[in-house]
C-alpha positions in Angstrom: 4.1 -6.6 25.0 4.9 -3.2 26.4 5.9 -0.4 24.1 6.9 3.2 24.9 6.1 5.7 22.1 7.6 9.2 21.7 5.3 10.8 19.1 6.0 14.1 17.5 3.1 16.5 18.2 2.8 19.7 16.3 -0.4 21.7 15.6 0.8 23.1 12.3 3.9 24.2 10.5 4.0 27.6 12.3 3.6 26.2 15.8 6.4 24.7 17.8 6.5 20.9 18.2 7.7 18.4 20.7 7.7 14.7 21.5 4.8 13.4 23.6 5.3 10.1 25.6 2.7 7.4 25.5 3.1 4.1 27.2 1.3 1.1 25.6 1.3 -1.7 28.3 -0.6 -4.4 26.3 0.2 -4.3 22.6 -0.9 -7.3 20.5 2.2 -8.5 18.5 -0.1 -9.3 15.6 -1.3 -5.7 15.2 0.0 -3.6 12.4 1.7 -0.4 13.4 -1.2 1.7 12.3 -3.7 -0.5 14.2 -1.6 0.1 17.3 -1.9 3.9 16.7 -5.6 3.5 16.1 -6.0 2.0 19.6 -3.9 4.8 21.0 -6.1 7.4 19.3 -9.3 5.8 20.6 -8.0 6.2 24.2 -6.9 9.8 23.6 -10.3 10.7 22.2 -12.0 9.1 25.3 -9.8 11.4 27.4 -10.8 14.4 25.3 -7.3 14.7 24.0 -6.4 15.3 20.4 -5.6 12.1 18.5 -2.3 11.6 16.7 -2.7 12.7 13.1 -1.1 10.4 10.5 -1.7 9.8 6.8 -3.2 6.5 5.6 -5.6 5.0 3.1 -5.5 1.5 1.7 -3.3 0.0 4.4 -2.2 -2.6 1.9 1.2 -1.1 0.9 -0.2 0.1 -2.4 -1.4 3.7 -2.2 1.7 5.3 -0.7 -0.3 7.5 1.7 1.2 6.3 5.0 4.8 7.0 6.1 6.8 8.5 8.9 10.1 7.9 10.6 10.4 5.3 13.3 13.6 5.6 15.3 15.1 7.6 12.4 14.3 5.0 9.8 11.7 5.7 7.0 8.8 3.2 7.4 10.6 1.5 10.3 13.1 -1.3 10.6 11.6 -3.9 8.2 13.1 -3.8 4.7 10.7 -3.4 1.8 7.7 -2.6 4.0 5.4 0.3 4.4 4.3 1.5 7.9 0.8 0.0 7.3 2.4 -3.4 6.7 4.8 -3.3 9.6 3.6 -5.5 12.5 4.4 -5.0 16.1 6.0 -8.4 16.4 9.0 -6.7 14.7 9.7 -5.0 18.0 10.6 -6.4 21.4 8.9 -6.0 24.8 10.0 -2.7 26.4 11.2 -1.0 23.2 11.1 2.8 23.0 10.0 4.1 19.6 10.4 7.7 18.4 7.9 8.7 15.6 8.6 11.7 13.5 7.1 13.1 10.2 9.1 13.2 6.9 11.6 16.1 7.2 12.0 18.0 4.0 11.6 21.6 2.8 9.4 20.3 0.0 7.1 18.5 2.4 5.6 21.1 4.7 4.1 19.7 7.8 0.3 19.6 8.2 0.0 18.2 11.7 1.8 15.7 13.9 3.0 12.9 11.5 1.3 14.2 8.4 3.0 16.2 5.7 1.9 17.7 2.4 3.5 15.7 -0.4 1.7 17.5 -3.3 5.1 18.4 -4.7 5.4 14.9 -5.9 2.1 15.2 -7.7 3.3 18.4 -9.4 6.4 16.6 -10.7 4.1 13.9 -12.2 1.9 16.6 -13.7 4.8 18.3 -15.4 5.8 15.3 -17.5 4.6 11.9 -16.2 2.2 11.2 -19.0 2.0 10.2 -22.7 0.3 11.7 -25.7 -2.4 9.5 -27.2 -4.9 11.4 -29.4 -8.4 10.1 -29.0 -9.4 7.7 -31.8 -6.0 7.3 -33.3 -4.0 5.4 -30.6 -3.1 1.8 -31.2 -4.4 -0.7 -28.7 -1.7 -1.2 -26.0 -1.8 -4.9 -26.3 -1.0 -4.6 -30.1 2.4 -2.8 -29.4 5.2 -5.3 -29.0 7.5 -4.5 -26.1 10.8 -6.4 -25.5 10.7 -8.5 -22.3 13.8 -6.7 -20.9 12.1 -3.3 -21.4 8.9 -4.6 -19.9 10.7 -5.7 -16.7 12.6 -2.4 -16.4 9.4 -0.5 -16.8 7.4 -2.6 -14.4 10.1 -2.5 -11.7 10.1 1.3 -11.9 6.3 1.5 -12.0 6.2 -0.2 -8.6 7.0 3.2 -7.0 4.1 4.3 -4.9 5.2 7.9 -4.3 5.3 7.6 -0.5 8.2 10.0 -0.1 10.4 7.7 2.0 13.3 8.3 -0.4 13.1 12.1 0.2 12.9 11.6 4.0 15.9 9.2 4.0 18.1 11.3 1.7 20.5 13.7 3.6 19.8 16.2 0.7 16.0 15.7 0.7 16.2 14.8 -2.9 13.3 13.3 -4.8 15.5 11.9 -7.6 14.7 8.3 -7.0 10.9 9.1 -7.3 11.4 11.2 -10.3 13.7 8.7 -12.1 11.3 5.9 -11.4 8.6 7.8 -13.3 11.0 8.7 -16.1 12.3 5.1 -16.3 8.8 3.6 -16.3 7.6 5.6 -19.4 11.1 5.8 -21.0 11.2 2.1 -21.5 7.9 1.8 -23.3 7.1 2.6 -26.9 4.2 4.8 -25.8 6.6 7.0 -23.8 9.0 7.8 -26.6 7.4 10.9 -28.2 7.9 13.0 -25.0 10.9 11.1 -23.7 13.5 13.9 -23.7 11.0 16.7 -23.1 9.7 14.7 -20.1 13.0 14.4 -18.3 13.8 18.1 -18.7 10.3 19.2 -17.5 10.2 16.8 -14.5 13.7 17.7 -13.3 12.9 21.4 -13.6 9.8 21.0 -11.5 11.8 18.8 -9.0 14.3 21.7 -8.5 11.6 24.4 -8.3 9.7 22.5 -5.6 12.8 22.7 -3.3 14.1 19.2 -3.4 17.8 18.8 -2.9 20.4 17.5 -5.4 21.2 13.8 -5.8 24.7 12.8 -4.7 24.2 9.1 -5.1 24.4 8.2 -1.4 22.0 5.4 -1.8 19.8 6.0 1.3 16.8 6.5 -1.0 16.9 3.0 -2.5 17.6 1.4 0.9 14.5 3.1 2.5 12.2 2.5 -0.5 9.4 0.0 0.5 9.2 -1.2 -3.1 13.0 -1.6 -3.5 13.3 0.8 -6.5 16.9 0.5 -7.8 19.3 3.4 -8.2 19.7 2.1 -11.8 16.7 4.3 -12.6 18.7 7.4 -11.6 21.4 6.4 -14.1 18.6 6.0 -16.7 17.4 9.5 -15.9 20.9 11.0 -16.0 21.6 9.5 -19.4 18.3 10.8 -20.9 19.0 14.3 -19.4 22.4 14.4 -20.9 21.0 13.4 -24.3 18.2 16.0 -24.0 20.8 18.7 -23.1 22.6 18.1 -26.4 19.7 17.3 -28.8 17.2 19.8 -27.6 19.5 22.8 -27.1 19.1 25.9 -29.4 21.3 25.7 -32.5 23.8 28.5 -32.5 23.9 30.9 -35.5 26.9 30.5 -37.8 27.4 34.2 -37.4 28.1 33.8 -33.7 31.8 33.0 -33.9 34.5 33.8 -31.5 35.4 36.8 -33.5 
């Protein structure tokens, strides 16, 4: 099959970028999208041209490394699928595809289709953990967890941190990612000690990193390759409201209205 690619090429964040046209006359429909780009890069290298830079690792839809826009859709047109799991048979002979990196202030461009998503790691570092003193923690299998809570936690834990939710959101918000991490730990007994502290710290870091505000448009969940539900955002908002009341400083009795 014949595919025409328009790939965003940009040396770095400071340099201007533009689309480069590459015609692929004999694409195997059974190739994954990244395998197709691998073949393109081999040909570019043989021509002494710089290969297209894109992020990838496991290529099994697990690590969350890969990801870019294909015709304006995060990870491409196949629902619940990462770019590395997207196959060329999803497209038709003669299709023209425009490939762009994630576009967000918090995701500075590195080169071509690769962006720096370290901001998501910093959100995790600010609160996505539990306290378990060495030698005193109970074995995890010995702590009973209600089935409903287990399922909610595991559904949220499916988030791979690829950043598609940010790229798809008109506000470039990372609220779906942040709420998935909050929901995961907030539904488990082990996550209760820092539950309210966690949501405040992670939201503070979210805002400091330059992500936009959530206006519940829903593009994030629609673009998510793991189908994370927007219910997790409701869970986060509930915990944040609770934290705002229970963790605020108690006003002195002497501070009256006069």
